[in-house]
C-alpha positions in Angstrom: 0.0 0.0 0.0 1.3 3.5 -0.9 -0.3 6.8 -0.1 0.1 10.0 -2.1 -0.7 13.4 -0.6 -1.0 16.1 -3.2 -1.0 19.8 -2.2 -1.5 22.6 -4.6 0.5 25.8 -3.7 -1.3 28.4 -1.7 -2.7 31.6 -3.2 0.2 33.6 -4.7 0.6 37.3 -5.4 0.8 39.0 -8.7 1.6 42.3 -7.2 5.3 41.8 -7.5 7.3 42.4 -10.8 9.0 38.9 -10.6 9.2 35.9 -12.8 6.7 33.1 -12.4 9.0 30.9 -10.3 9.6 33.7 -7.9 6.0 34.8 -7.2 5.5 34.9 -3.3 2.4 34.0 -1.3 -0.3 36.3 -0.4 -1.4 36.7 3.2 -4.5 34.7 2.4 -2.3 31.9 0.9 -0.3 31.7 4.1 -3.5 31.6 6.3 -5.1 29.0 4.1 -1.9 26.8 4.0 -1.8 27.0 7.9 -5.4 26.0 8.1 -5.1 23.0 5.9 -1.8 21.8 7.4 -3.3 21.8 10.9 -6.3 20.0 9.8 -4.0 17.5 8.1 -1.9 17.1 11.1 -5.1 16.0 13.0 -5.4 13.0 10.5 -2.1 11.7 11.9 -0.8 10.3 8.6 3.0 9.8 9.1 5.0 10.9 6.0 8.2 9.3 4.8 9.2 12.0 2.3 8.1 15.4 1.1 8.8 16.8 -2.4 8.3 20.4 -3.7 8.3 22.2 -6.9 11.2 24.7 -6.8 8.8 27.6 -7.4 8.7 30.0 -4.5 4.9 29.8 -4.0 5.0 25.9 -3.8 8.2 25.7 -1.7 6.8 28.5 0.7 3.5 26.4 1.0 5.6 23.3 1.8 7.5 25.0 4.5 4.4 26.1 6.2 3.2 22.5 6.2 6.6 21.1 7.3 6.7 23.6 10.2 3.1 22.8 11.3 3.7 19.0 10.9 6.9 19.1 12.8 8.4 17.3 9.8 12.1 16.7 9.6 13.6 19.2 7.0 16.1 16.7 5.9 13.3 14.5 4.5 12.4 17.4 2.0 13.6 17.3 -1.6 13.0 20.0 -4.1 12.3 18.4 -7.6 12.4 20.4 -10.8 9.9 18.0 -12.4 7.2 19.3 -10.0 7.3 22.6 -11.6 4.8 21.2 -14.3 1.4 22.4 -15.4 0.3 19.6 -17.6 1.1 16.6 -15.3 3.2 14.4 -17.4 6.4 15.3 -15.6 4.8 14.8 -12.2 3.5 11.4 -13.2 7.0 10.4 -14.5 8.5 11.6 -11.3 6.0 9.6 -9.2 7.1 6.3 -10.9 10.7 7.0 -9.8 10.1 7.3 -6.0 12.0 5.0 -3.8 10.0 1.7 -3.2 10.8 2.1 0.6 8.6 5.2 0.9 5.0 4.4 1.7 3.5 7.8 2.4 4.8 10.8 0.4 3.5 14.4 0.0 4.1 16.6 -3.1 3.7 20.3 -3.5 3.0 21.7 -7.0 0.8 23.4 -9.5 -2.5 23.4 -11.4 -3.6 22.1 -13.9 -1.3 19.3 -13.3 -2.6 18.5 -9.8 -6.2 18.5 -10.6 -5.5 16.2 -13.5 -3.5 13.9 -11.4 -6.3 13.7 -8.8 -8.7 12.7 -11.4 -6.4 10.3 -13.3 -5.5 8.4 -10.2 -8.2 9.2 -7.6 -11.8 7.7 -7.7 -13.5 11.0 -6.7 -13.9 13.6 -9.4 -12.4 17.0 -8.4 -13.5 19.9 -10.7 -10.7 22.1 -9.5 -8.1 21.5 -6.8 -8.1 24.9 -5.0 -5.0 26.7 -3.9 -3.8 25.1 -0.5 -6.1 22.1 -1.4 -4.9 18.7 -0.3 -5.9 15.4 -1.7 -4.9 11.9 -0.3 -4.9 8.9 -2.6 -4.2 5.4 -1.6 -2.8 2.7 -3.9 -2.8 -1.0 -3.7 0.7 -1.3 -5.2 4.2 -2.5 -4.1 6.2 0.1 -5.9 5.6 3.6 -7.2 6.4 2.4 -10.6 3.0 0.5 -10.6 1.0 3.6 -9.9 -2.5 3.3 -11.3 -6.1 4.1 -10.2 -6.3 4.4 -6.5 -8.8 5.3 -3.8 -9.3 8.9 -2.8 -9.2 8.7 0.9 -10.1 12.4 1.8 -9.7 16.0 0.6 -9.1 19.1 2.7 -10.0 22.4 1.0 -9.6 25.8 2.8 -13.1 26.8 2.1 -14.4 23.8 4.2 -12.4 25.0 7.2 -13.7 28.6 7.4 
């Protein structure tokens, strides 16, 4: 059994004259990421590894989660393939994850993450919102075998307000 936790980056700001990879989070984004990470912590799912897109908004969201989950920073890896909007690079990356990791969390972007939730999960998600979290379980032995799984639960900021 393998478990994938997908988190779309929190709401980012367009107010700064910076490139896409450098866009920071808005205050609302920081607040939503905090709400979702605390709600997730209450689910008591132990993570083996966390991966994040190198984009500032994704990595900043990831760091909010890591802090609130008291997760060991040394188990975080920044992965260029997660800076993907279509999903193919993310799926290819998932297939390379170490077989010894049972529960992983990834931070990235739409439309890739909404697509992945619908490709692999069994609950349709129209649009994974910013700071949205989806947990999908897979009856597989290796990540290379990733296929249709079971959407265990979702946590969206709007449901926590």
